[in-house]
One Martini backbone bead per residue (centre of mass of N, CA, C, O) as a GRO file, in nm:
protein
  115
    1UNK     BB    1  -1.047  -1.448   2.003
    2UNK     BB    2  -0.767  -1.281   1.939
    3UNK     BB    3  -0.576  -1.211   1.694
    4UNK     BB    4  -0.286  -1.197   1.548
    5UNK     BB    5  -0.078  -1.009   1.413
    6UNK     BB    6   0.044  -0.946   1.119
    7UNK     BB    7   0.284  -0.924   0.908
    8UNK     BB    8   0.495  -0.668   0.771
    9UNK     BB    9   0.575  -0.654   0.429
   10UNK     BB   10   0.837  -0.556   0.183
   11UNK     BB   11   0.906  -0.403  -0.084
   12UNK     BB   12   1.200  -0.249  -0.111
   13UNK     BB   13   1.105   0.003  -0.290
   14UNK     BB   14   0.871   0.084  -0.101
   15UNK     BB   15   1.039   0.151   0.146
   16UNK     BB   16   1.219   0.368   0.017
   17UNK     BB   17   0.981   0.558  -0.048
   18UNK     BB   18   0.870   0.601   0.232
   19UNK     BB   19   1.154   0.713   0.349
   20UNK     BB   20   1.096   0.994   0.171
   21UNK     BB   21   0.877   1.077   0.334
   22UNK     BB   22   0.727   1.238   0.541
   23UNK     BB   23   0.706   1.166   0.872
   24UNK     BB   24   0.388   1.191   0.897
   25UNK     BB   25   0.329   1.000   0.664
   26UNK     BB   26   0.470   0.751   0.778
   27UNK     BB   27   0.296   0.722   1.035
   28UNK     BB   28   0.027   0.686   0.893
   29UNK     BB   29   0.109   0.428   0.728
   30UNK     BB   30   0.187   0.255   0.976
   31UNK     BB   31  -0.101   0.263   1.109
   32UNK     BB   32  -0.259   0.144   0.872
   33UNK     BB   33  -0.093  -0.127   0.870
   34UNK     BB   34  -0.158  -0.216   1.162
   35UNK     BB   35  -0.461  -0.234   1.109
   36UNK     BB   36  -0.437  -0.455   0.895
   37UNK     BB   37  -0.275  -0.662   1.068
   38UNK     BB   38  -0.548  -0.680   1.263
   39UNK     BB   39  -0.796  -0.697   1.039
   40UNK     BB   40  -0.839  -0.409   0.937
   41UNK     BB   41  -0.954  -0.071   0.829
   42UNK     BB   42  -0.860   0.213   0.742
   43UNK     BB   43  -0.991   0.526   0.657
   44UNK     BB   44  -0.735   0.573   0.431
   45UNK     BB   45  -0.840   0.304   0.312
   46UNK     BB   46  -0.875   0.153  -0.020
   47UNK     BB   47  -0.983  -0.001  -0.276
   48UNK     BB   48  -0.844  -0.124  -0.572
   49UNK     BB   49  -0.917  -0.106  -0.887
   50UNK     BB   50  -0.835  -0.384  -1.096
   51UNK     BB   51  -0.652  -0.578  -0.861
   52UNK     BB   52  -0.829  -0.711  -0.678
   53UNK     BB   53  -0.869  -0.865  -0.398
   54UNK     BB   54  -0.689  -0.711  -0.130
   55UNK     BB   55  -0.628  -0.432  -0.260
   56UNK     BB   56  -0.481  -0.139  -0.118
   57UNK     BB   57  -0.510   0.220  -0.054
   58UNK     BB   58  -0.308   0.477   0.081
   59UNK     BB   59  -0.433   0.809   0.126
   60UNK     BB   60  -0.244   1.121   0.123
   61UNK     BB   61  -0.222   1.449   0.253
   62UNK     BB   62   0.069   1.695   0.211
   63UNK     BB   63   0.105   2.003   0.143
   64UNK     BB   64  -0.037   1.940  -0.156
   65UNK     BB   65   0.038   1.648  -0.146
   66UNK     BB   66   0.038   1.307  -0.278
   67UNK     BB   67   0.020   0.987  -0.105
   68UNK     BB   68   0.105   0.644  -0.160
   69UNK     BB   69  -0.001   0.305  -0.051
   70UNK     BB   70   0.034  -0.036  -0.138
   71UNK     BB   71  -0.159  -0.329  -0.049
   72UNK     BB   72  -0.178  -0.679   0.061
   73UNK     BB   73  -0.401  -0.940   0.223
   74UNK     BB   74  -0.395  -1.214   0.000
   75UNK     BB   75  -0.084  -1.287   0.051
   76UNK     BB   76  -0.035  -1.500   0.236
   77UNK     BB   77   0.030  -1.404   0.569
   78UNK     BB   78   0.094  -1.125   0.499
   79UNK     BB   79   0.143  -0.787   0.474
   80UNK     BB   80   0.182  -0.626   0.159
   81UNK     BB   81   0.407  -0.387   0.036
   82UNK     BB   82   0.421  -0.283  -0.309
   83UNK     BB   83   0.375   0.033  -0.309
   84UNK     BB   84   0.518   0.381  -0.346
   85UNK     BB   85   0.398   0.731  -0.390
   86UNK     BB   86   0.410   1.037  -0.547
   87UNK     BB   87   0.144   1.220  -0.657
   88UNK     BB   88   0.143   1.414  -0.991
   89UNK     BB   89  -0.112   1.412  -1.099
   90UNK     BB   90  -0.358   1.619  -1.310
   91UNK     BB   91  -0.606   1.386  -1.338
   92UNK     BB   92  -0.682   1.361  -1.053
   93UNK     BB   93  -0.758   1.059  -0.868
   94UNK     BB   94  -0.618   0.894  -1.066
   95UNK     BB   95  -0.413   0.645  -1.117
   96UNK     BB   96  -0.145   0.608  -1.280
   97UNK     BB   97  -0.061   0.365  -1.510
   98UNK     BB   98   0.244   0.320  -1.424
   99UNK     BB   99   0.164   0.246  -1.128
  100UNK     BB  100  -0.029   0.002  -1.189
  101UNK     BB  101   0.191  -0.158  -1.342
  102UNK     BB  102   0.377  -0.202  -1.096
  103UNK     BB  103   0.169  -0.340  -0.913
  104UNK     BB  104   0.105  -0.578  -1.103
  105UNK     BB  105   0.398  -0.692  -1.121
  106UNK     BB  106   0.444  -0.730  -0.813
  107UNK     BB  107   0.207  -0.924  -0.767
  108UNK     BB  108   0.295  -1.145  -0.953
  109UNK     BB  109   0.577  -1.197  -0.837
  110UNK     BB  110   0.477  -1.270  -0.547
  111UNK     BB  111   0.301  -1.509  -0.610
  112UNK     BB  112   0.524  -1.677  -0.727
  113UNK     BB  113   0.720  -1.676  -0.470
  114UNK     BB  114   0.477  -1.804  -0.270
  115UNK     BB  115   0.403  -2.089  -0.384
   0.00000   0.00000   0.00000
């Protein structure tokens, strides 16, 4: 028996950030999140190191820019979108520390709220 897809919930600032992304990037993120809600993992999603199990990052390139959306699948019933940003780092593929700090803080706050 196929399970019902989970609800996709957003931290408000992550939703606002994604809404500023190009339309094609928004569509790809939405598709990847729908795949996550169905219990699968999109090809463009990968686990984020150092943030615990179940935290994944959607990574997209668009016209030379890099876009990221980070979601968690192991908090409560929903798939939670924690953070989204345009990556401007010149230090290669590593996510900038200030972005991982934001993700860590939102993860902590969300876990406390959903207790």
